[in-house]
All heavy atoms as an XYZ file, in Angstrom:
645
protein
N       0.770     -1.221      0.005
C       0.028     -0.039      0.050
C       0.882      1.208      0.015
O       0.459      2.242     -0.585
C      -0.934      0.062      1.204
C      -2.130     -0.760      1.025
S      -3.117     -0.032     -0.260
C      -4.625     -0.672     -0.028
N       1.961      1.304      0.650
C       2.792      2.505      0.709
C       3.769      2.586     -0.473
O       4.743      3.266     -0.393
C       3.494      2.610      2.029
C       3.978      1.308      2.648
O       3.638      0.246      2.126
N       4.813      1.304      3.664
N       3.554      1.698     -1.432
C       4.514      1.706     -2.611
C       4.027      2.882     -3.494
O       2.963      3.120     -3.757
C       4.422      0.327     -3.418
C       5.509      0.354     -4.507
C       5.578     -1.038     -5.159
O       5.469     -2.035     -4.441
O       5.483     -1.119     -6.356
N       5.189      3.636     -4.105
C       4.921      4.835     -4.758
C       4.355      4.462     -6.268
O       4.956      3.581     -6.843
C       6.191      5.622     -4.884
C       6.105      6.954     -5.564
C       7.487      7.650     -5.494
O       8.476      7.049     -5.169
N       7.444      8.826     -5.835
N       3.426      5.055     -6.742
C       2.974      4.876     -8.104
C       3.845      5.611     -9.045
O       4.079      6.891     -8.888
C       1.492      5.355     -8.272
C       0.624      4.327     -7.687
C      -0.858      4.428     -8.285
N      -1.038      4.763     -9.639
C      -1.254      3.815    -10.605
N      -1.267      2.572    -10.247
N      -1.446      4.208    -11.830
N       4.314      4.940    -10.082
C       5.276      5.596    -10.992
C       4.463      5.615    -12.337
O       3.539      4.859    -12.590
C       6.476      4.693    -11.173
C       7.324      4.633     -9.987
C       8.566      3.618    -10.184
C       7.911      5.936     -9.544
N       4.877      6.518    -13.263
C       4.408      6.631    -14.590
C       4.690      5.284    -15.349
O       5.716      4.594    -14.925
C       4.939      7.819    -15.209
C       6.146      8.144    -14.355
C       5.869      7.599    -13.008
N       4.051      5.045    -16.399
C       4.437      3.766    -17.150
C       5.755      3.866    -17.909
O       5.861      3.803    -19.163
C       3.232      3.683    -18.148
C       2.786      5.052    -18.399
C       2.982      5.706    -17.001
N       6.793      3.934    -17.204
C       8.112      4.191    -17.701
C       8.583      2.999    -18.588
O       9.092      3.219    -19.735
C       9.188      4.378    -16.643
C      10.569      4.528    -17.145
C       8.758      5.623    -15.819
N       8.489      1.820    -18.102
C       8.797      0.652    -18.916
C       8.111      0.494    -20.233
O       8.690      0.222    -21.235
C       8.685     -0.702    -18.054
O       9.385     -0.365    -16.737
C       9.284     -1.834    -18.688
N       6.781      0.667    -20.097
C       5.977      0.506    -21.313
C       6.318      1.543    -22.368
O       6.415      1.244    -23.566
C       4.496      0.634    -20.965
C       3.973     -0.627    -20.051
C       4.145     -0.324    -18.640
O       4.928      0.551    -18.188
N       3.476     -1.136    -17.893
N       6.589      2.826    -21.938
C       6.953      3.851    -22.805
C       8.327      3.633    -23.429
O       8.591      3.780    -24.703
C       6.878      5.202    -22.209
C       5.401      5.644    -21.907
C       5.510      7.052    -21.132
C       4.699      5.851    -23.102
N       9.245      3.088    -22.637
C      10.617      2.770    -23.123
C      10.542      1.739    -24.212
O      11.234      1.726    -25.202
C      11.530      2.411    -21.929
N       9.719      0.626    -23.906
C       9.567     -0.424    -24.902
C       8.902      0.070    -26.148
O       9.201     -0.341    -27.304
C       8.815     -1.597    -24.354
C       9.567     -2.327    -23.187
S      11.036     -3.033    -23.775
C      12.298     -1.947    -23.131
N       7.950      1.010    -26.108
C       7.308      1.612    -27.244
C       8.448      2.371    -28.084
O       8.463      2.257    -29.319
C       6.147      2.551    -26.879
C       5.551      3.375    -28.004
C       4.919      2.329    -29.025
C       4.514      4.249    -27.427
N       9.280      3.126    -27.409
C      10.302      3.841    -28.075
C      11.213      3.006    -28.798
O      11.622      3.146    -29.911
C      10.997      4.794    -27.057
O      12.092      5.470    -27.633
N      11.660      1.912    -28.061
C      12.596      0.914    -28.690
C      11.867      0.175    -29.853
O      12.532      0.004    -30.926
C      13.005     -0.106    -27.566
C      13.880     -1.183    -28.151
C      15.211     -0.600    -28.490
C      14.100     -2.173    -26.931
N      10.558     -0.091    -29.732
C       9.852     -0.796    -30.832
C       9.834      0.164    -32.091
O       9.915     -0.409    -33.189
N       9.688      1.418    -31.804
C       9.644      2.360    -33.037
C      10.985      2.409    -33.731
O      11.034      2.452    -34.974
C       9.192      3.804    -32.497
C       7.735      3.950    -32.190
C       7.621      5.261    -31.410
C       6.810      3.680    -33.268
N      12.062      2.328    -32.869
C      13.425      2.241    -33.503
C      13.563      1.016    -34.356
O      14.180      1.048    -35.390
C      14.459      2.557    -32.482
C      14.349      3.917    -31.886
C      15.859      2.369    -33.021
C      14.752      5.071    -32.756
N      13.257     -0.011    -33.669
C      13.418     -1.327    -34.390
C      12.584     -1.414    -35.674
O      13.046     -1.936    -36.746
C      13.059     -2.491    -33.394
C      13.002     -3.807    -34.140
C      14.058     -2.611    -32.320
N      11.364     -0.865    -35.646
C      10.512     -0.908    -36.851
C      11.179     -0.015    -37.894
O      11.090     -0.428    -39.078
C       9.116     -0.286    -36.477
N      11.793      1.071    -37.561
C      12.501      1.857    -38.575
C      13.669      1.142    -39.172
O      13.909      1.159    -40.334
N      14.413      0.401    -38.331
C      15.506     -0.392    -38.871
C      15.096     -1.489    -39.704
O      15.715     -1.802    -40.805
N      13.984     -2.127    -39.400
C      13.427     -3.187    -40.172
C      12.923     -2.692    -41.576
O      13.188     -3.229    -42.589
C      12.358     -3.979    -39.500
C      12.909     -4.780    -38.309
C      11.553     -4.892    -40.475
C      11.884     -5.350    -37.457
N      12.262     -1.538    -41.479
C      11.903     -0.859    -42.759
C      13.083     -0.512    -43.647
O      12.978     -0.857    -44.872
C      11.137      0.457    -42.421
C      10.720      1.283    -43.643
C       9.807      1.008    -44.478
C      11.618      2.373    -43.876
C       9.570      1.730    -45.598
C      11.415      3.115    -45.057
C      10.401      2.857    -45.839
O      10.107      3.598    -47.050
N      14.170      0.073    -43.073
C      15.257      0.458    -43.861
C      15.953     -0.892    -44.476
O      16.262     -0.925    -45.651
C      16.367      1.136    -43.012
C      15.924      2.575    -42.726
C      16.941      3.211    -41.701
C      15.783      3.354    -43.986
N      16.060     -1.858    -43.669
C      16.752     -3.123    -44.164
C      15.842     -3.854    -45.117
O      16.461     -4.606    -45.995
C      17.185     -4.074    -42.975
O      16.001     -4.517    -42.322
N      14.618     -3.754    -45.107
C      13.736     -4.410    -46.072
C      13.774     -3.901    -47.437
O      13.518     -4.550    -48.370
C      12.256     -4.423    -45.585
N      14.350     -2.597    -47.671
C      14.332     -2.029    -48.825
C      15.732     -2.075    -49.528
O      15.969     -1.620    -50.626
C      13.917     -0.526    -48.760
C      12.447     -0.474    -48.578
N      11.816     -0.564    -47.464
C      11.471     -0.222    -49.576
C      10.567     -0.368    -47.544
N      10.326     -0.169    -48.850
N      16.636     -2.638    -48.831
C      18.011     -2.728    -49.308
C      18.137     -3.818    -50.358
O      17.377     -4.802    -50.264
C      19.065     -3.025    -48.178
C      19.236     -1.900    -47.223
C      20.226     -2.318    -46.165
C      19.739     -0.677    -47.980
N      18.901     -3.930    -51.403
C      19.878     -2.837    -51.786
C      19.394     -1.671    -52.712
O      20.164     -0.999    -53.243
C      20.921     -3.777    -52.576
C      20.074     -4.793    -53.244
C      18.967     -5.008    -52.293
N      18.064     -1.701    -52.859
C      17.466     -0.571    -53.673
C      17.544      0.666    -52.897
O      17.891      0.750    -51.792
C      16.012     -0.911    -54.000
C      15.818     -2.202    -54.768
O      16.796     -2.549    -55.516
O      14.876     -2.845    -54.703
N      17.122      1.798    -53.633
C      17.016      3.084    -53.057
C      16.029      3.059    -51.871
O      14.862      2.653    -52.075
C      16.672      4.162    -54.037
C      16.411      5.497    -53.513
N      17.525      6.278    -53.021
C      15.354      6.172    -53.188
C      16.979      7.394    -52.478
N      15.673      7.381    -52.682
N      16.338      3.547    -50.761
C      15.394      3.502    -49.560
C      14.887      4.865    -49.293
O      15.608      5.808    -49.088
C      16.180      3.047    -48.338
C      15.250      3.017    -47.131
C      16.876      1.716    -48.587
N      13.498      5.038    -49.392
C      13.029      6.303    -49.050
C      13.101      6.525    -47.495
O      12.690      5.619    -46.696
C      11.465      6.231    -49.414
C      11.287      4.807    -49.860
C      12.658      4.098    -49.898
N      13.673      7.616    -47.148
C      14.050      7.821    -45.631
C      12.832      8.377    -44.852
O      12.921      8.427    -43.574
C      15.260      8.675    -45.506
C      16.590      8.077    -45.978
C      17.715      9.074    -45.854
C      16.890      6.827    -45.313
N      11.886      9.023    -45.488
C      10.795      9.649    -44.784
C      10.061      8.724    -43.673
O       9.992      9.268    -42.536
C       9.766     10.227    -45.714
N       9.702      7.548    -44.003
C       9.130      6.815    -42.902
C      10.046      6.448    -41.823
O       9.550      6.452    -40.515
C       8.648      5.451    -43.662
C       8.491      5.858    -45.071
C       9.569      6.895    -45.434
N      11.247      6.204    -42.074
C      12.179      5.878    -41.009
C      12.458      7.194    -40.098
O      12.566      7.107    -38.900
C      13.473      5.394    -41.526
N      12.464      8.358    -40.794
C      12.664      9.486    -40.019
C      11.418      9.964    -39.223
O      11.568     10.264    -37.966
C      12.890     10.731    -40.927
C      12.953     12.065    -40.233
C      14.359     10.475    -41.669
N      10.230      9.530    -39.672
C       9.060      9.746    -38.882
C       9.080      8.838    -37.582
O       8.730      9.253    -36.538
C       7.763      9.536    -39.687
C       6.548      9.357    -38.884
C       7.690     10.673    -40.771
N       9.432      7.583    -37.876
C       9.563      6.680    -36.678
C      10.584      7.131    -35.708
O      10.285      6.978    -34.464
C       9.840      5.237    -37.238
C       8.719      4.464    -37.922
C       9.193      3.201    -38.586
C       7.594      4.279    -37.018
N      11.664      7.558    -36.174
C      12.698      8.138    -35.240
C      12.147      9.350    -34.488
O      12.332      9.449    -33.243
C      13.918      8.567    -36.036
C      14.975      9.202    -35.276
C      15.599      8.351    -34.199
C      16.171      9.717    -36.200
N      11.424     10.182    -35.104
C      10.886     11.410    -34.511
C       9.914     11.027    -33.415
O       9.821     11.527    -32.285
C      10.271     12.376    -35.438
N       8.996     10.053    -33.762
C       7.993      9.500    -32.811
C       8.726      8.885    -31.591
O       8.234      9.085    -30.465
C       7.034      8.464    -33.442
C       6.144      9.057    -34.408
C       5.313      8.071    -35.148
C       5.102      9.998    -33.733
N       9.796      8.119    -31.828
C      10.505      7.475    -30.738
C      11.150      8.640    -29.787
O      11.088      8.478    -28.581
C      11.637      6.622    -31.277
O      12.375      6.141    -30.321
N      11.683      9.640    -30.440
C      12.171     10.745    -29.593
C      11.097     11.395    -28.753
O      11.359     11.737    -27.568
C      12.953     11.774    -30.501
C      13.295     13.054    -29.824
C      14.202     11.076    -31.035
N       9.969     11.677    -29.359
C       8.862     12.190    -28.560
C       8.414     11.346    -27.399
O       8.185     11.860    -26.264
C       7.651     12.472    -29.482
C       7.776     13.752    -30.442
C       6.684     13.761    -31.302
C       7.929     14.937    -29.663
N       8.325     10.001    -27.641
C       7.964      9.107    -26.629
C       9.054      9.041    -25.439
O       8.731      9.143    -24.328
C       7.733      7.672    -27.118
C       7.566      6.636    -26.034
C       6.440      7.635    -28.085
N      10.258      9.124    -25.891
C      11.389      9.171    -24.919
C      11.311     10.459    -24.071
O      11.495     10.419    -22.942
C      12.702      9.092    -25.663
C      13.843      9.133    -24.736
C      14.017      7.890    -23.780
C      15.241      9.077    -25.622
N      11.120     11.608    -24.710
C      11.015     12.838    -24.079
C       9.813     12.861    -23.067
O       9.935     13.373    -21.904
C      10.822     14.000    -25.074
N       8.691     12.340    -23.452
C       7.481     12.333    -22.622
C       7.805     11.312    -21.431
O       7.414     11.677    -20.295
C       6.289     11.751    -23.405
C       5.159     11.572    -22.651
C       4.346     12.746    -22.203
C       4.644     10.415    -22.189
C       3.186     12.643    -21.468
C       3.395     10.247    -21.459
C       2.743     11.392    -21.094
N       8.550     10.303    -21.671
C       8.985      9.347    -20.585
C       9.867      9.956    -19.631
O       9.711      9.903    -18.391
C       9.730      8.046    -21.241
C       9.590      6.981    -20.392
O       9.063      6.910    -19.328
N      10.350      5.913    -20.781
N      10.816     10.711    -20.033
C      11.736     11.503    -19.077
C      11.050     12.484    -18.364
O      11.254     12.672    -17.165
C      12.969     12.009    -19.880
C      13.823     12.962    -18.995
C      13.803     10.882    -20.455
N      10.130     13.205    -19.092
C       9.269     14.196    -18.383
C       8.465     13.694    -17.284
O       8.337     14.098    -16.157
C       8.469     14.938    -19.399
C       7.484     16.065    -18.808
C       8.375     17.194    -18.234
C       6.564     16.532    -19.784
N       7.791     12.523    -17.595
C       6.977     11.804    -16.594
C       7.846     11.370    -15.349
O       7.354     11.449    -14.267
N       9.026     10.779    -15.663
C       9.879     10.401    -14.581
C      10.385     11.493    -13.772
O      10.653     11.358    -12.556
C      11.103      9.576    -15.197
C      11.887      8.779    -14.172
C      11.063      7.778    -13.378
C      12.955      8.121    -14.950
N      10.699     12.626    -14.387
C      11.243     13.753    -13.650
C      10.171     14.365    -12.685
O      10.576     15.060    -11.724
C      11.673     14.829    -14.627
O      10.625     15.470    -15.213
N       8.917     14.152    -12.861
C       7.885     14.564    -11.953
C       7.662     13.758    -10.757
O       6.806     14.101     -9.853
C       6.566     14.786    -12.756
C       6.882     15.816    -13.903
C       5.659     16.036    -14.725
N       4.419     16.713    -14.049
C       4.375     17.959    -13.824
N       5.325     18.780    -14.287
N       3.364     18.475    -13.092
N       8.309     12.657    -10.655
C       8.101     11.687     -9.536
C       8.948     12.283     -8.407
O      10.109     12.600     -8.394
C       8.650     10.312     -9.883
C       8.637      9.340     -8.665
C       7.855      9.789    -11.029
N       8.163     12.394     -7.180
C       8.905     12.974     -5.984
C       9.650     11.835     -5.403
O       9.402     10.679     -5.423
C       7.735     13.489     -5.060
C       7.054     14.559     -5.552
C       6.015     15.073     -4.520
C       5.234     16.261     -5.114
N       4.338     16.826     -4.197
N      10.765     12.242     -4.827
C      11.678     11.382     -4.022
C      12.276     10.322     -4.945
O      12.648      9.212     -4.475
C      11.036     10.755     -2.855
C      10.551     11.713     -1.889
O      11.158     12.846     -1.746
O       9.439     11.542     -1.226
N      12.623     10.620     -6.209
C      13.176      9.674     -7.144
C      14.641      9.786     -6.855
O      15.212     10.769     -6.629
C      12.928     10.032     -8.576
C      13.336      8.962     -9.593
C      12.799      7.740     -9.633
C      14.538      9.271    -10.268
C      13.065      6.805    -10.554
C      14.969      8.226    -11.220
C      14.353      6.994    -11.286
N      15.338      8.579     -6.809
C      16.741      8.524     -6.504
C      17.607      8.824     -7.683
O      18.076      7.849     -8.312
C      17.040      7.071     -5.963
C      18.348      6.993     -5.290
O      19.070      8.040     -5.145
O      18.726      5.883     -4.841
N      17.697     10.043     -8.056
C      18.510     10.521     -9.203
C      19.914     10.103     -9.140
O      20.598      9.706    -10.109
C      18.266     11.939     -9.431
C      16.940     12.227    -10.037
C      15.808     12.829     -9.360
C      16.443     11.919    -11.305
N      14.835     12.905    -10.220
C      15.095     12.347    -11.420
C      16.992     11.366    -12.465
C      14.368     12.201    -12.582
C      16.222     11.201    -13.570
C      14.891     11.652    -13.636
N      20.606     10.278     -8.030
C      22.068      9.973     -7.925
C      22.311      8.411     -8.352
O      23.144      8.065     -9.058
C      22.436     10.195     -6.573
C      21.605     11.249     -6.058
C      20.302     10.960     -6.678
N      21.464      7.552     -7.861
C      21.527      6.148     -8.151
C      21.187      5.941     -9.634
O      21.822      5.136    -10.330
C      20.554      5.312     -7.345
C      20.522      3.819     -7.587
C      21.820      3.099     -7.239
N      22.213      3.351     -5.869
C      22.095      2.617     -4.897
N      21.478      1.505     -4.893
N      22.573      2.978     -3.735
N      20.279      6.630    -10.134
C      19.885      6.487    -11.548
C      20.990      6.810    -12.500
O      21.303      6.181    -13.378
C      18.685      7.448    -11.857
C      18.292      7.469    -13.345
C      17.460      6.487    -13.819
C      18.668      8.571    -14.057
C      17.005      6.568    -15.161
C      18.210      8.575    -15.441
C      17.391      7.543    -15.988
N      21.739      7.944    -12.149
C      22.902      8.342    -13.006
C      24.134      7.439    -12.766
O      24.872      7.319    -13.642
C      23.343      9.826    -12.724
C      22.226     10.777    -13.276
C      21.493     11.584    -12.587
C      22.022     10.773    -14.666
C      20.518     12.478    -12.991
C      21.097     11.628    -15.256
C      20.342     12.521    -14.423
N      24.208      6.964    -11.585
C      25.355      5.915    -11.342
C      25.111      4.658    -12.153
O      26.073      4.199    -12.813
C      25.336      5.543     -9.861
C      26.401      4.651     -9.498
C      26.426      4.283     -8.006
O      25.757      4.918     -7.178
O      27.115      3.334     -7.590
N      23.975      4.155    -12.281
C      23.690      3.025    -13.061
C      23.852      3.352    -14.551
O      24.372      2.538    -15.314
C      22.271      2.369    -12.766
C      21.876      1.418    -13.772
C      22.211      1.878    -11.336
N      23.364      4.582    -14.959
C      23.510      4.996    -16.278
C      24.948      5.099    -16.687
O      25.294      4.628    -17.813
N      25.862      5.658    -15.902
C      27.256      5.746    -16.232
C      27.839      4.336    -16.350
O      28.637      4.155    -17.361
C      27.998      6.544    -15.080
C      27.804      8.017    -15.159
C      28.713      8.739    -14.253
C      28.181      8.577    -12.878
N      28.889      9.373    -11.845
N      27.537      3.434    -15.526
C      28.110      2.109    -15.647
C      27.605      1.327    -16.901
O      28.304      0.606    -17.556
C      27.902      1.272    -14.407
C      28.836      1.683    -13.323
C      28.485      2.276    -12.126
C      30.181      1.462    -13.150
N      29.487      2.560    -11.350
C      30.655      2.016    -11.960
C      31.141      0.914    -14.052
C      32.005      1.937    -11.563
C      32.523      0.916    -13.595
C      32.840      1.417    -12.393
N      26.272      1.582    -17.149
C      25.770      1.016    -18.366
C      26.390      1.547    -19.652
O      26.716      0.804    -20.628
C      24.289      1.334    -18.432
O      23.621      0.677    -17.371
N      26.695      2.845    -19.692
C      27.374      3.476    -20.920
C      28.742      2.873    -20.976
O      29.263      2.637    -22.052
C      27.403      5.016    -20.738
C      26.090      5.720    -21.021
C      26.203      7.162    -20.810
C      25.630      5.409    -22.485
N      29.414      2.775    -19.835
C      30.834      2.173    -19.911
C      30.763      0.764    -20.427
O      31.531      0.310    -21.308
C      31.443      2.147    -18.486
C      32.807      1.513    -18.372
C      33.737      2.246    -19.228
C      33.275      1.381    -16.945
N      29.734     -0.021    -20.059
C      29.642     -1.451    -20.573
C      29.312     -1.453    -22.026
O      29.905     -2.267    -22.738
C      28.504     -2.132    -19.766
N      28.488     -0.615    -22.494
C      28.251     -0.512    -23.968
C      29.463     -0.002    -24.728
O      29.725     -0.570    -25.841
C      27.076      0.526    -24.244
C      25.709     -0.085    -24.017
C      24.833      0.524    -23.064
C      25.315     -1.310    -24.611
C      23.528     -0.036    -22.856
C      24.027     -1.797    -24.420
C      23.196     -1.202    -23.474
O      21.940     -1.682    -23.292
N      30.230      0.837    -24.154
C      31.407      1.347    -24.848
C      32.464      0.231    -24.915
O      33.139     -0.019    -25.949
C      32.038      2.420    -24.143
N      32.640     -0.632    -23.913
C      33.432     -1.816    -23.952
C      33.023     -2.815    -24.998
O      33.846     -3.369    -25.701
C      33.568     -2.362    -22.404
C      34.413     -3.689    -22.548
C      34.357     -1.443    -21.555
N      31.723     -3.143    -24.949
C      31.234     -4.001    -25.861
C      31.470     -3.583    -27.368
O      31.745     -4.378    -28.170
C      29.790     -4.343    -25.579
C      29.634     -5.091    -24.290
C      29.027     -5.105    -26.686
C      28.217     -5.147    -23.825
N      31.184     -2.315    -27.614
C      31.286     -1.750    -28.867
C      32.763     -1.826    -29.343
O      33.011     -1.913    -30.504
C      30.761     -0.389    -28.991
């Protein structure tokens, strides 16, 4: 009962990721021919809007542990850099 209600952060993040993946699938489906970029750019813009809405919703949560959030984010970026 005393658990804090959060915005649908996970669902919005998966929607944003799905839009990016759909754009990549669209681009790869048209190769090696000329690929019209407009649909992929629209999907990218929608993904950015969903991501911005997600960050905005998360920023409005009271008592969110931002230092821990950025600590995990830094280590995740380091892991991605090592893998890349």
